[in-house]
N, CA, C, O and the ligand as a Tripos MOL2 file, in Angstrom:
@<TRIPOS>MOLECULE
protein
  297   295    75     0     0
PROTEIN
NO_CHARGES

@<TRIPOS>ATOM
      1 N           0.8370   -1.2100    0.0000 N.3       1 MET1
      2 CA          0.0000    0.0000    0.0000 C.3       1 MET1
      3 C           0.8650    1.2510    0.0000 C.2       1 MET1
      4 O           0.6310    2.1920   -0.7580 O.2       1 MET1
      5 N           1.8720    1.2350    0.8720 N.am      2 ALA2
      6 CA          2.7710    2.3810    0.9630 C.3       2 ALA2
      7 C           3.4990    2.5800   -0.3580 C.2       2 ALA2
      8 O           3.7980    3.7050   -0.7610 O.2       2 ALA2
      9 N           3.7760    1.4670   -1.0210 N.am      3 ARG3
     10 CA          4.4940    1.5480   -2.3020 C.3       3 ARG3
     11 C           3.6250    2.2250   -3.3700 C.2       3 ARG3
     12 O           4.1030    3.0260   -4.1720 O.2       3 ARG3
     13 N           2.3510    1.8790   -3.3520 N.am      4 ILE4
     14 CA          1.4350    2.4980   -4.3210 C.3       4 ILE4
     15 C           1.3460    3.9980   -4.0910 C.2       4 ILE4
     16 O           1.3570    4.7910   -5.0330 O.2       4 ILE4
     17 N           1.2570    4.3730   -2.8090 N.am      5 LEU5
     18 CA          1.2020    5.8060   -2.4790 C.3       5 LEU5
     19 C           2.4680    6.5100   -2.9250 C.2       5 LEU5
     20 O           2.4240    7.6360   -3.4200 O.2       5 LEU5
     21 N           3.5920    5.8420   -2.7470 N.am      6 LEU6
     22 CA          4.8730    6.4240   -3.1520 C.3       6 LEU6
     23 C           4.8960    6.6350   -4.6650 C.2       6 LEU6
     24 O           5.3230    7.6800   -5.1560 O.2       6 LEU6
     25 N           4.4260    5.6180   -5.3940 N.am      7 LEU7
     26 CA          4.3870    5.7330   -6.8550 C.3       7 LEU7
     27 C           3.4720    6.8770   -7.2880 C.2       7 LEU7
     28 O           3.7910    7.6420   -8.1980 O.2       7 LEU7
     29 N           2.3380    6.9710   -6.6190 N.am      8 LEU8
     30 CA          1.4040    8.0590   -6.9390 C.3       8 LEU8
     31 C           2.0540    9.4100   -6.6850 C.2       8 LEU8
     32 O           1.9090   10.3370   -7.4820 O.2       8 LEU8
     33 N           2.7700    9.5170   -5.5750 N.am      9 ALA9
     34 CA          3.4300   10.7760   -5.2220 C.3       9 ALA9
     35 C           4.4890   11.1240   -6.2670 C.2       9 ALA9
     36 O           4.6070   12.2750   -6.6860 O.2       9 ALA9
     37 N           5.2570   10.1150   -6.6830 N.am     10 ILE10
     38 CA          6.2960   10.3460   -7.6950 C.3      10 ILE10
     39 C           5.6510   10.7570   -9.0190 C.2      10 ILE10
     40 O           6.1050   11.6860   -9.6870 O.2      10 ILE10
     41 N           4.5910   10.0490   -9.3780 N.am     11 GLY11
     42 CA          3.8940   10.3590  -10.6260 C.3      11 GLY11
     43 C           3.3530   11.7770  -10.6120 C.2      11 GLY11
     44 O           3.4250   12.4970  -11.6080 O.2      11 GLY11
     45 N           2.8210   12.1560   -9.4910 N.am     12 PHE12
     46 CA          2.2660   13.5020   -9.3670 C.3      12 PHE12
     47 C           3.3720   14.5500   -9.4650 C.2      12 PHE12
     48 O           3.2050   15.5910  -10.1000 O.2      12 PHE12
     49 N           4.5080   14.2570   -8.8240 N.am     13 ALA13
     50 CA          5.6320   15.1880   -8.8670 C.3      13 ALA13
     51 C           6.1280   15.3550  -10.2990 C.2      13 ALA13
     52 O           6.4260   16.4670  -10.7350 O.2      13 ALA13
     53 N           6.2160   14.2370  -11.0300 N.am     14 ILE14
     54 CA          6.6540   14.2990  -12.4320 C.3      14 ILE14
     55 C           5.6470   15.0930  -13.2560 C.2      14 ILE14
     56 O           6.0180   15.8950  -14.1130 O.2      14 ILE14
     57 N           4.3680   14.8540  -12.9790 N.am     15 TYR15
     58 CA          3.3200   15.5830  -13.6910 C.3      15 TYR15
     59 C           3.4620   17.0910  -13.4730 C.2      15 TYR15
     60 O           3.3570   17.8820  -14.4110 O.2      15 TYR15
     61 N           3.7020   17.4680  -12.2260 N.am     16 LEU16
     62 CA          3.8570   18.8870  -11.9120 C.3      16 LEU16
     63 C           5.0910   19.4680  -12.5940 C.2      16 LEU16
     64 O           5.0670   20.5920  -13.0950 O.2      16 LEU16
     65 N           6.1700   18.6860  -12.6060 N.am     17 LEU17
     66 CA          7.4060   19.1390  -13.2490 C.3      17 LEU17
     67 C           7.1780   19.3850  -14.7310 C.2      17 LEU17
     68 O           7.5750   20.4170  -15.2720 O.2      17 LEU17
     69 N           6.5300   18.4190  -15.3820 N.am     18 PHE18
     70 CA          6.2950   18.5440  -16.8150 C.3      18 PHE18
     71 C           5.3690   19.7010  -17.1190 C.2      18 PHE18
     72 O           5.5560   20.4220  -18.0990 O.2      18 PHE18
     73 N           4.3810   19.8710  -16.2810 N.am     19 ARG19
     74 CA          3.4300   20.9480  -16.5140 C.3      19 ARG19
     75 C           4.1440   22.2940  -16.4040 C.2      19 ARG19
     76 O           3.9360   23.1880  -17.2240 O.2      19 ARG19
     77 N           4.9940   22.4250  -15.3750 N.am     20 GLY20
     78 CA          5.7480   23.6670  -15.2160 C.3      20 GLY20
     79 C           6.7030   23.8720  -16.3740 C.2      20 GLY20
     80 O           6.9120   24.9950  -16.8320 O.2      20 GLY20
     81 N           7.2890   22.7580  -16.8500 N.am     21 PHE21
     82 CA          8.2360   22.8420  -17.9520 C.3      21 PHE21
     83 C           7.5490   23.3520  -19.2160 C.2      21 PHE21
     84 O           8.0300   24.2780  -19.8700 O.2      21 PHE21
     85 N           6.4290   22.7400  -19.5430 N.am     22 PHE22
     86 CA          5.7410   23.1400  -20.7750 C.3      22 PHE22
     87 C           5.1940   24.5520  -20.6480 C.2      22 PHE22
     88 O           5.1470   25.3100  -21.6170 O.2      22 PHE22
     89 N           4.7880   24.8860  -19.4460 N.am     23 ARG23
     90 CA          4.2410   26.2250  -19.2250 C.3      23 ARG23
     91 C           5.3270   27.2750  -19.4610 C.2      23 ARG23
     92 O           5.0740   28.3190  -20.0620 O.2      23 ARG23
     93 N           6.5450   26.9860  -18.9780 N.am     24 SER24
     94 CA          7.6350   27.9370  -19.1650 C.3      24 SER24
     95 C           8.0780   27.9570  -20.6280 C.2      24 SER24
     96 O           8.5450   28.9790  -21.1300 O.2      24 SER24
     97 N           7.9250   26.8090  -21.3090 N.am     25 GLN25
     98 CA          8.2710   26.7540  -22.7270 C.3      25 GLN25
     99 C           7.3240   27.6310  -23.5420 C.2      25 GLN25
    100 O           7.7410   28.3740  -24.4300 O.2      25 GLN25
    101 N           6.0720   27.5260  -23.2220 N.am     26 VAL26
    102 CA          5.0640   28.2990  -23.9470 C.3      26 VAL26
    103 C           5.2490   29.7860  -23.6820 C.2      26 VAL26
    104 O           5.1690   30.6120  -24.5920 O.2      26 VAL26
    105 N           5.4970   30.1110  -22.4140 N.am     27 GLY27
    106 CA          5.7480   31.5040  -22.0520 C.3      27 GLY27
    107 C           4.5840   32.3920  -22.4130 C.2      27 GLY27
    108 O           3.4260   32.0490  -22.1740 O.2      27 GLY27
    109 N           4.8950   33.5290  -22.9880 N.am     28 GLY28
    110 CA          3.8230   34.4580  -23.3360 C.3      28 GLY28
    111 C           3.4350   34.3580  -24.8000 C.2      28 GLY28
    112 O           2.8060   35.2620  -25.3500 O.2      28 GLY28
    113 N           3.8210   33.2390  -25.4350 N.am     29 GLU29
    114 CA          3.5740   33.1020  -26.8710 C.3      29 GLU29
    115 C           2.0810   33.0130  -27.1490 C.2      29 GLU29
    116 O           1.5460   33.7280  -27.9960 O.2      29 GLU29
    117 N           1.4160   32.1170  -26.4150 N.am     30 THR30
    118 CA         -0.0180   31.9620  -26.6520 C.3      30 THR30
    119 C          -0.7540   33.0980  -25.9580 C.2      30 THR30
    120 O          -0.5890   33.3260  -24.7600 O.2      30 THR30
    121 N          -1.5400   33.7810  -26.7040 N.am     31 LYS31
    122 CA         -2.2320   34.9460  -26.1800 C.3      31 LYS31
    123 C          -3.4310   34.5630  -25.3280 C.2      31 LYS31
    124 O          -3.5940   35.0430  -24.2060 O.2      31 LYS31
    125 N          -4.2610   33.6970  -25.8760 N.am     32 ALA32
    126 CA         -5.5240   33.4050  -25.2120 C.3      32 ALA32
    127 C          -5.4620   32.0680  -24.4990 C.2      32 ALA32
    128 O          -5.8060   31.0360  -25.0740 O.2      32 ALA32
    129 N          -5.0280   32.0840  -23.2560 N.am     33 GLU33
    130 CA         -5.1050   30.8800  -22.4430 C.3      33 GLU33
    131 C          -6.4540   30.8780  -21.7570 C.2      33 GLU33
    132 O          -6.8980   31.9040  -21.2420 O.2      33 GLU33
    133 N          -7.1040   29.7360  -21.7470 N.am     34 PRO34
    134 CA         -8.4410   29.6990  -21.1490 C.3      34 PRO34
    135 C          -8.4390   30.0790  -19.6740 C.2      34 PRO34
    136 O          -9.4680   30.4660  -19.1210 O.2      34 PRO34
    137 N          -7.2660   29.9640  -19.0400 N.am     35 LYS35
    138 CA         -7.2050   30.2430  -17.6130 C.3      35 LYS35
    139 C          -7.4250   31.7330  -17.3410 C.2      35 LYS35
    140 O          -8.2760   32.1110  -16.5360 O.2      35 LYS35
    141 N          -6.6400   32.5710  -18.0280 N.am     36 ASP36
    142 CA         -6.8220   33.9970  -17.7880 C.3      36 ASP36
    143 C          -7.7030   34.5990  -18.8720 C.2      36 ASP36
    144 O          -7.2340   35.1940  -19.8420 O.2      36 ASP36
    145 N          -8.9790   34.4180  -18.6630 N.am     37 VAL37
    146 CA         -9.9460   34.9740  -19.6020 C.3      37 VAL37
    147 C          -9.9770   36.4830  -19.4250 C.2      37 VAL37
    148 O          -9.9660   37.0030  -18.3100 O.2      37 VAL37
    149 N         -10.0140   37.1570  -20.5420 N.am     38 GLU38
    150 CA         -9.9860   38.6130  -20.4840 C.3      38 GLU38
    151 C         -11.3080   39.1710  -19.9880 C.2      38 GLU38
    152 O         -12.3670   38.5550  -20.1070 O.2      38 GLU38
    153 N         -11.1990   40.3440  -19.4380 N.am     39 ASP39
    154 CA        -12.4080   41.0450  -19.0400 C.3      39 ASP39
    155 C         -13.1440   41.4950  -20.2940 C.2      39 ASP39
    156 O         -12.5400   41.8920  -21.2910 O.2      39 ASP39
    157 N         -14.4450   41.4210  -20.2120 N.am     40 MET40
    158 CA        -15.2530   41.9370  -21.3000 C.3      40 MET40
    159 C         -15.6630   43.3520  -20.9340 C.2      40 MET40
    160 O         -16.0930   43.6320  -19.8150 O.2      40 MET40
    161 N         -15.5180   44.2220  -21.8990 N.am     41 VAL41
    162 CA        -15.9170   45.6050  -21.6610 C.3      41 VAL41
    163 C         -16.9250   46.0000  -22.7300 C.2      41 VAL41
    164 O         -16.9410   45.4530  -23.8330 O.2      41 VAL41
    165 N         -17.7450   46.9400  -22.3820 N.am     42 ALA42
    166 CA        -18.7470   47.4220  -23.3300 C.3      42 ALA42
    167 C         -18.3190   48.7780  -23.8570 C.2      42 ALA42
    168 O         -17.8700   49.6440  -23.1060 O.2      42 ALA42
    169 N         -18.4640   48.9430  -25.1380 N.am     43 CYS43
    170 CA        -18.1580   50.2250  -25.7550 C.3      43 CYS43
    171 C         -19.1180   51.2710  -25.2130 C.2      43 CYS43
    172 O         -20.3290   51.0610  -25.1640 O.2      43 CYS43
    173 N         -18.5560   52.3980  -24.8090 N.am     44 SER44
    174 CA        -19.4070   53.4360  -24.2220 C.3      44 SER44
    175 C         -20.2070   54.1660  -25.2890 C.2      44 SER44
    176 O         -21.1380   54.9070  -24.9710 O.2      44 SER44
    177 N         -19.8530   53.9650  -26.5430 N.am     45 LEU45
    178 CA        -20.5680   54.6520  -27.6220 C.3      45 LEU45
    179 C         -21.6660   53.7900  -28.2170 C.2      45 LEU45
    180 O         -22.8080   54.2270  -28.3630 O.2      45 LEU45
    181 N         -21.2990   52.5370  -28.5660 N.am     46 CYS46
    182 CA        -22.2850   51.6910  -29.2510 C.3      46 CYS46
    183 C         -22.7710   50.5420  -28.3710 C.2      46 CYS46
    184 O         -23.7330   49.8610  -28.7260 O.2      46 CYS46
    185 N         -22.1170   50.3160  -27.2220 N.am     47 GLY47
    186 CA        -22.5930   49.2970  -26.3030 C.3      47 GLY47
    187 C         -22.1880   47.8840  -26.6620 C.2      47 GLY47
    188 O         -22.6350   46.9320  -26.0220 O.2      47 GLY47
    189 N         -21.3550   47.7290  -27.6680 N.am     48 VAL48
    190 CA        -20.9200   46.3930  -28.0610 C.3      48 VAL48
    191 C         -19.9200   45.8720  -27.0370 C.2      48 VAL48
    192 O         -19.0260   46.5970  -26.6020 O.2      48 VAL48
    193 N         -20.0850   44.5940  -26.6550 N.am     49 ASN49
    194 CA        -19.1520   43.9760  -25.7320 C.3      49 ASN49
    195 C         -17.9780   43.3970  -26.4880 C.2      49 ASN49
    196 O         -18.1400   42.8070  -27.5560 O.2      49 ASN49
    197 N         -16.7920   43.5690  -25.9250 N.am     50 MET50
    198 CA        -15.5810   43.0540  -26.5630 C.3      50 MET50
    199 C         -14.5320   42.8200  -25.4970 C.2      50 MET50
    200 O         -14.6130   43.3880  -24.4080 O.2      50 MET50
    201 N         -13.5290   41.9730  -25.8050 N.am     51 PRO51
    202 CA        -12.4330   41.7980  -24.8640 C.3      51 PRO51
    203 C         -11.7030   43.1180  -24.6440 C.2      51 PRO51
    204 O         -11.6380   43.9690  -25.5310 O.2      51 PRO51
    205 N         -11.1660   43.2630  -23.4600 N.am     52 ARG52
    206 CA        -10.4980   44.5160  -23.1000 C.3      52 ARG52
    207 C          -9.3700   44.8670  -24.0750 C.2      52 ARG52
    208 O          -9.1300   46.0370  -24.3720 O.2      52 ARG52
    209 N          -8.6760   43.8140  -24.5720 N.am     53 SER53
    210 CA         -7.5410   44.0750  -25.4590 C.3      53 SER53
    211 C          -7.9910   44.6300  -26.8070 C.2      53 SER53
    212 O          -7.2050   45.2480  -27.5250 O.2      53 SER53
    213 N          -9.2740   44.4030  -27.1500 N.am     54 GLU54
    214 CA         -9.7710   44.8980  -28.4350 C.3      54 GLU54
    215 C         -10.4260   46.2590  -28.2950 C.2      54 GLU54
    216 O         -10.8400   46.8710  -29.2800 O.2      54 GLU54
    217 N         -10.5120   46.7190  -27.0720 N.am     55 ALA55
    218 CA        -11.1420   48.0070  -26.8580 C.3      55 ALA55
    219 C         -10.0800   49.0750  -26.6950 C.2      55 ALA55
    220 O          -8.9250   48.7880  -26.3790 O.2      55 ALA55
    221 N         -10.4820   50.2760  -26.9110 N.am     56 LYS56
    222 CA         -9.5850   51.4130  -26.7370 C.3      56 LYS56
    223 C         -10.0490   52.1730  -25.5160 C.2      56 LYS56
    224 O         -11.2010   52.5970  -25.4290 O.2      56 LYS56
    225 N          -9.1310   52.3390  -24.5690 N.am     57 GLU57
    226 CA         -9.5120   53.0490  -23.3580 C.3      57 GLU57
    227 C          -9.2690   54.5320  -23.5620 C.2      57 GLU57
    228 O          -8.1840   54.9620  -23.9530 O.2      57 GLU57
    229 N         -10.2850   55.2770  -23.2930 N.am     58 ASP58
    230 CA        -10.1970   56.7110  -23.5370 C.3      58 ASP58
    231 C         -10.8200   57.4310  -22.3580 C.2      58 ASP58
    232 O         -12.0430   57.5300  -22.2520 O.2      58 ASP58
    233 N          -9.9730   57.9330  -21.4740 N.am     59 GLY59
    234 CA        -10.4710   58.6740  -20.3250 C.3      59 GLY59
    235 C         -11.3270   57.8270  -19.4030 C.2      59 GLY59
    236 O         -12.3410   58.2890  -18.8790 O.2      59 GLY59
    237 N         -10.9040   56.5570  -19.2050 N.am     60 GLY60
    238 CA        -11.6530   55.6770  -18.3150 C.3      60 GLY60
    239 C         -12.8390   55.0270  -18.9760 C.2      60 GLY60
    240 O         -13.5010   54.1860  -18.3700 O.2      60 GLY60
    241 N         -13.1220   55.4010  -20.2120 N.am     61 LYS61
    242 CA        -14.2240   54.7740  -20.9410 C.3      61 LYS61
    243 C         -13.6600   53.9260  -22.0630 C.2      61 LYS61
    244 O         -12.6220   54.2410  -22.6460 O.2      61 LYS61
    245 N         -14.3560   52.8560  -22.3490 N.am     62 PHE62
    246 CA        -13.9090   51.9670  -23.4150 C.3      62 PHE62
    247 C         -14.7140   52.2230  -24.6760 C.2      62 PHE62
    248 O         -15.9390   52.3460  -24.6510 O.2      62 PHE62
    249 N         -13.9890   52.2990  -25.7710 N.am     63 THR63
    250 CA        -14.6570   52.4490  -27.0560 C.3      63 THR63
    251 C         -14.0560   51.4490  -28.0280 C.2      63 THR63
    252 O         -13.0050   50.8690  -27.7540 O.2      63 THR63
    253 N         -14.7060   51.2460  -29.1500 N.am     64 CYS64
    254 CA        -14.1810   50.3500  -30.1700 C.3      64 CYS64
    255 C         -12.8450   50.8930  -30.6700 C.2      64 CYS64
    256 O         -12.6670   52.0960  -30.8610 O.2      64 CYS64
    257 N         -11.9160   49.9640  -30.8750 N.am     65 ARG65
    258 CA        -10.6140   50.3980  -31.3820 C.3      65 ARG65
    259 C         -10.7430   50.9390  -32.7980 C.2      65 ARG65
    260 O         -10.0850   51.9090  -33.1740 O.2      65 ARG65
    261 N         -11.5920   50.3000  -33.5630 N.am     66 ASP66
    262 CA        -11.7960   50.7390  -34.9470 C.3      66 ASP66
    263 C         -13.0530   51.5960  -35.0230 C.2      66 ASP66
    264 O         -14.1570   51.0700  -34.8790 O.2      66 ASP66
    265 N         -12.9200   52.8760  -35.2420 N.am     67 PRO67
    266 CA        -14.0970   53.7590  -35.2610 C.3      67 PRO67
    267 C         -15.1020   53.3610  -36.3370 C.2      67 PRO67
    268 O         -16.3000   53.6070  -36.1940 O.2      67 PRO67
    269 N         -14.6110   52.7400  -37.4220 N.am     68 ALA68
    270 CA        -15.5130   52.3620  -38.5070 C.3      68 ALA68
    271 C         -16.4920   51.2730  -38.0580 C.2      68 ALA68
    272 O         -17.6200   51.1970  -38.5470 O.2      68 ALA68
    273 N         -16.0420   50.4270  -37.1170 N.am     69 SER69
    274 CA        -16.9180   49.3350  -36.6740 C.3      69 SER69
    275 C         -17.7900   49.7690  -35.5130 C.2      69 SER69
    276 O         -18.6150   48.9970  -35.0250 O.2      69 SER69
    277 N         -17.6080   51.0030  -35.0700 N.am     70 CYS70
    278 CA        -18.4050   51.5000  -33.9500 C.3      70 CYS70
    279 C         -19.6160   52.2270  -34.4950 C.2      70 CYS70
    280 O         -19.5240   53.3350  -35.0230 O.2      70 CYS70
    281 N         -20.7390   51.5730  -34.3530 N.am     71 LYS71
    282 CA        -21.9810   52.1670  -34.8560 C.3      71 LYS71
    283 C         -22.7780   52.7300  -33.7060 C.2      71 LYS71
    284 O         -23.3420   51.9900  -32.9000 O.2      71 LYS71
    285 N         -22.8210   54.0080  -33.6380 N.am     72 GLN72
    286 CA        -23.6200   54.6290  -32.5900 C.3      72 GLN72
    287 C         -25.0890   54.5140  -32.9350 C.2      72 GLN72
    288 O         -25.5090   54.8560  -34.0400 O.2      72 GLN72
    289 N         -25.8670   54.0280  -31.9810 N.am     73 PRO73
    290 CA        -27.3010   53.8650  -32.2670 C.3      73 PRO73
    291 C         -27.9950   55.1850  -32.5300 C.2      73 PRO73
    292 O         -28.9450   55.2430  -33.3110 O.2      73 PRO73
    293 N         -27.5230   56.2620  -31.8770 N.am     74 ARG74
    294 CA        -28.1860   57.5370  -32.1070 C.3      74 ARG74
    295 C         -27.2190   58.5520  -32.6680 C.2      74 ARG74
    296 O         -27.6020   59.6930  -32.9270 O.2      74 ARG74
    297 ZN        -18.3430   51.1710  -30.2810 Zn       75 ZN75
@<TRIPOS>BOND
     1     1     2 1
     2     2     3 1
     3     3     4 2
     4     3     5 am
     5     5     6 1
     6     6     7 1
     7     7     8 2
     8     7     9 am
     9     9    10 1
    10    10    11 1
    11    11    12 2
    12    11    13 am
    13    13    14 1
    14    14    15 1
    15    15    16 2
    16    15    17 am
    17    17    18 1
    18    18    19 1
    19    19    20 2
    20    19    21 am
    21    21    22 1
    22    22    23 1
    23    23    24 2
    24    23    25 am
    25    25    26 1
    26    26    27 1
    27    27    28 2
    28    27    29 am
    29    29    30 1
    30    30    31 1
    31    31    32 2
    32    31    33 am
    33    33    34 1
    34    34    35 1
    35    35    36 2
    36    35    37 am
    37    37    38 1
    38    38    39 1
    39    39    40 2
    40    39    41 am
    41    41    42 1
    42    42    43 1
    43    43    44 2
    44    43    45 am
    45    45    46 1
    46    46    47 1
    47    47    48 2
    48    47    49 am
    49    49    50 1
    50    50    51 1
    51    51    52 2
    52    51    53 am
    53    53    54 1
    54    54    55 1
    55    55    56 2
    56    55    57 am
    57    57    58 1
    58    58    59 1
    59    59    60 2
    60    59    61 am
    61    61    62 1
    62    62    63 1
    63    63    64 2
    64    63    65 am
    65    65    66 1
    66    66    67 1
    67    67    68 2
    68    67    69 am
    69    69    70 1
    70    70    71 1
    71    71    72 2
    72    71    73 am
    73    73    74 1
    74    74    75 1
    75    75    76 2
    76    75    77 am
    77    77    78 1
    78    78    79 1
    79    79    80 2
    80    79    81 am
    81    81    82 1
    82    82    83 1
    83    83    84 2
    84    83    85 am
    85    85    86 1
    86    86    87 1
    87    87    88 2
    88    87    89 am
    89    89    90 1
    90    90    91 1
    91    91    92 2
    92    91    93 am
    93    93    94 1
    94    94    95 1
    95    95    96 2
    96    95    97 am
    97    97    98 1
    98    98    99 1
    99    99   100 2
   100    99   101 am
   101   101   102 1
   102   102   103 1
   103   103   104 2
   104   103   105 am
   105   105   106 1
   106   106   107 1
   107   107   108 2
   108   107   109 am
   109   109   110 1
   110   110   111 1
   111   111   112 2
   112   111   113 am
   113   113   114 1
   114   114   115 1
   115   115   116 2
   116   115   117 am
   117   117   118 1
   118   118   119 1
   119   119   120 2
   120   119   121 am
   121   121   122 1
   122   122   123 1
   123   123   124 2
   124   123   125 am
   125   125   126 1
   126   126   127 1
   127   127   128 2
   128   127   129 am
   129   129   130 1
   130   130   131 1
   131   131   132 2
   132   131   133 am
   133   133   134 1
   134   134   135 1
   135   135   136 2
   136   135   137 am
   137   137   138 1
   138   138   139 1
   139   139   140 2
   140   139   141 am
   141   141   142 1
   142   142   143 1
   143   143   144 2
   144   143   145 am
   145   145   146 1
   146   146   147 1
   147   147   148 2
   148   147   149 am
   149   149   150 1
   150   150   151 1
   151   151   152 2
   152   151   153 am
   153   153   154 1
   154   154   155 1
   155   155   156 2
   156   155   157 am
   157   157   158 1
   158   158   159 1
   159   159   160 2
   160   159   161 am
   161   161   162 1
   162   162   163 1
   163   163   164 2
   164   163   165 am
   165   165   166 1
   166   166   167 1
   167   167   168 2
   168   167   169 am
   169   169   170 1
   170   170   171 1
   171   171   172 2
   172   171   173 am
   173   173   174 1
   174   174   175 1
   175   175   176 2
   176   175   177 am
   177   177   178 1
   178   178   179 1
   179   179   180 2
   180   179   181 am
   181   181   182 1
   182   182   183 1
   183   183   184 2
   184   183   185 am
   185   185   186 1
   186   186   187 1
   187   187   188 2
   188   187   189 am
   189   189   190 1
   190   190   191 1
   191   191   192 2
   192   191   193 am
   193   193   194 1
   194   194   195 1
   195   195   196 2
   196   195   197 am
   197   197   198 1
   198   198   199 1
   199   199   200 2
   200   199   201 am
   201   201   202 1
   202   202   203 1
   203   203   204 2
   204   203   205 am
   205   205   206 1
   206   206   207 1
   207   207   208 2
   208   207   209 am
   209   209   210 1
   210   210   211 1
   211   211   212 2
   212   211   213 am
   213   213   214 1
   214   214   215 1
   215   215   216 2
   216   215   217 am
   217   217   218 1
   218   218   219 1
   219   219   220 2
   220   219   221 am
   221   221   222 1
   222   222   223 1
   223   223   224 2
   224   223   225 am
   225   225   226 1
   226   226   227 1
   227   227   228 2
   228   227   229 am
   229   229   230 1
   230   230   231 1
   231   231   232 2
   232   231   233 am
   233   233   234 1
   234   234   235 1
   235   235   236 2
   236   235   237 am
   237   237   238 1
   238   238   239 1
   239   239   240 2
   240   239   241 am
   241   241   242 1
   242   242   243 1
   243   243   244 2
   244   243   245 am
   245   245   246 1
   246   246   247 1
   247   247   248 2
   248   247   249 am
   249   249   250 1
   250   250   251 1
   251   251   252 2
   252   251   253 am
   253   253   254 1
   254   254   255 1
   255   255   256 2
   256   255   257 am
   257   257   258 1
   258   258   259 1
   259   259   260 2
   260   259   261 am
   261   261   262 1
   262   262   263 1
   263   263   264 2
   264   263   265 am
   265   265   266 1
   266   266   267 1
   267   267   268 2
   268   267   269 am
   269   269   270 1
   270   270   271 1
   271   271   272 2
   272   271   273 am
   273   273   274 1
   274   274   275 1
   275   275   276 2
   276   275   277 am
   277   277   278 1
   278   278   279 1
   279   279   280 2
   280   279   281 am
   281   281   282 1
   282   282   283 1
   283   283   284 2
   284   283   285 am
   285   285   286 1
   286   286   287 1
   287   287   288 2
   288   287   289 am
   289   289   290 1
   290   290   291 1
   291   291   292 2
   292   291   293 am
   293   293   294 1
   294   294   295 1
   295   295   296 2
@<TRIPOS>SUBSTRUCTURE
     1 MET1         2 RESIDUE 1 A MET
     2 ALA2         6 RESIDUE 1 A ALA
     3 ARG3        10 RESIDUE 1 A ARG
     4 ILE4        14 RESIDUE 1 A ILE
     5 LEU5        18 RESIDUE 1 A LEU
     6 LEU6        22 RESIDUE 1 A LEU
     7 LEU7        26 RESIDUE 1 A LEU
     8 LEU8        30 RESIDUE 1 A LEU
     9 ALA9        34 RESIDUE 1 A ALA
    10 ILE10       38 RESIDUE 1 A ILE
    11 GLY11       42 RESIDUE 1 A GLY
    12 PHE12       46 RESIDUE 1 A PHE
    13 ALA13       50 RESIDUE 1 A ALA
    14 ILE14       54 RESIDUE 1 A ILE
    15 TYR15       58 RESIDUE 1 A TYR
    16 LEU16       62 RESIDUE 1 A LEU
    17 LEU17       66 RESIDUE 1 A LEU
    18 PHE18       70 RESIDUE 1 A PHE
    19 ARG19       74 RESIDUE 1 A ARG
    20 GLY20       78 RESIDUE 1 A GLY
    21 PHE21       82 RESIDUE 1 A PHE
    22 PHE22       86 RESIDUE 1 A PHE
    23 ARG23       90 RESIDUE 1 A ARG
    24 SER24       94 RESIDUE 1 A SER
    25 GLN25       98 RESIDUE 1 A GLN
    26 VAL26      102 RESIDUE 1 A VAL
    27 GLY27      106 RESIDUE 1 A GLY
    28 GLY28      110 RESIDUE 1 A GLY
    29 GLU29      114 RESIDUE 1 A GLU
    30 THR30      118 RESIDUE 1 A THR
    31 LYS31      122 RESIDUE 1 A LYS
    32 ALA32      126 RESIDUE 1 A ALA
    33 GLU33      130 RESIDUE 1 A GLU
    34 PRO34      134 RESIDUE 1 A PRO
    35 LYS35      138 RESIDUE 1 A LYS
    36 ASP36      142 RESIDUE 1 A ASP
    37 VAL37      146 RESIDUE 1 A VAL
    38 GLU38      150 RESIDUE 1 A GLU
    39 ASP39      154 RESIDUE 1 A ASP
    40 MET40      158 RESIDUE 1 A MET
    41 VAL41      162 RESIDUE 1 A VAL
    42 ALA42      166 RESIDUE 1 A ALA
    43 CYS43      170 RESIDUE 1 A CYS
    44 SER44      174 RESIDUE 1 A SER
    45 LEU45      178 RESIDUE 1 A LEU
    46 CYS46      182 RESIDUE 1 A CYS
    47 GLY47      186 RESIDUE 1 A GLY
    48 VAL48      190 RESIDUE 1 A VAL
    49 ASN49      194 RESIDUE 1 A ASN
    50 MET50      198 RESIDUE 1 A MET
    51 PRO51      202 RESIDUE 1 A PRO
    52 ARG52      206 RESIDUE 1 A ARG
    53 SER53      210 RESIDUE 1 A SER
    54 GLU54      214 RESIDUE 1 A GLU
    55 ALA55      218 RESIDUE 1 A ALA
    56 LYS56      222 RESIDUE 1 A LYS
    57 GLU57      226 RESIDUE 1 A GLU
    58 ASP58      230 RESIDUE 1 A ASP
    59 GLY59      234 RESIDUE 1 A GLY
    60 GLY60      238 RESIDUE 1 A GLY
    61 LYS61      242 RESIDUE 1 A LYS
    62 PHE62      246 RESIDUE 1 A PHE
    63 THR63      250 RESIDUE 1 A THR
    64 CYS64      254 RESIDUE 1 A CYS
    65 ARG65      258 RESIDUE 1 A ARG
    66 ASP66      262 RESIDUE 1 A ASP
    67 PRO67      266 RESIDUE 1 A PRO
    68 ALA68      270 RESIDUE 1 A ALA
    69 SER69      274 RESIDUE 1 A SER
    70 CYS70      278 RESIDUE 1 A CYS
    71 LYS71      282 RESIDUE 1 A LYS
    72 GLN72      286 RESIDUE 1 A GLN
    73 PRO73      290 RESIDUE 1 A PRO
    74 ARG74      294 RESIDUE 1 A ARG
    75 ZN75       297 GROUP 0 **** ****
C-alpha cells in the first residue's frame, strides 16, 4: 500500500514538473489561455461587448478600437 502511495506521489511530482516545464516553454507566446480569460468591456458609444484588449480606453471609458466598426445607435 505504501508503495502504491509512493508511486502516486512520484507520478504527481513528475506531472507537476512537466506541466511547469511546458508552461515555461510556452511563455507568453499563446495569447488566449483559457485560464486567464480577459475582461469583457462594453463600448461606451455603441454598447458592443468586446475583450479589453480589443477596446480602446479613452479617459476611463472603453470604445471600439476601430471607429468604422463602432456604430452609434443615435
Ligand atoms: Zn463602439
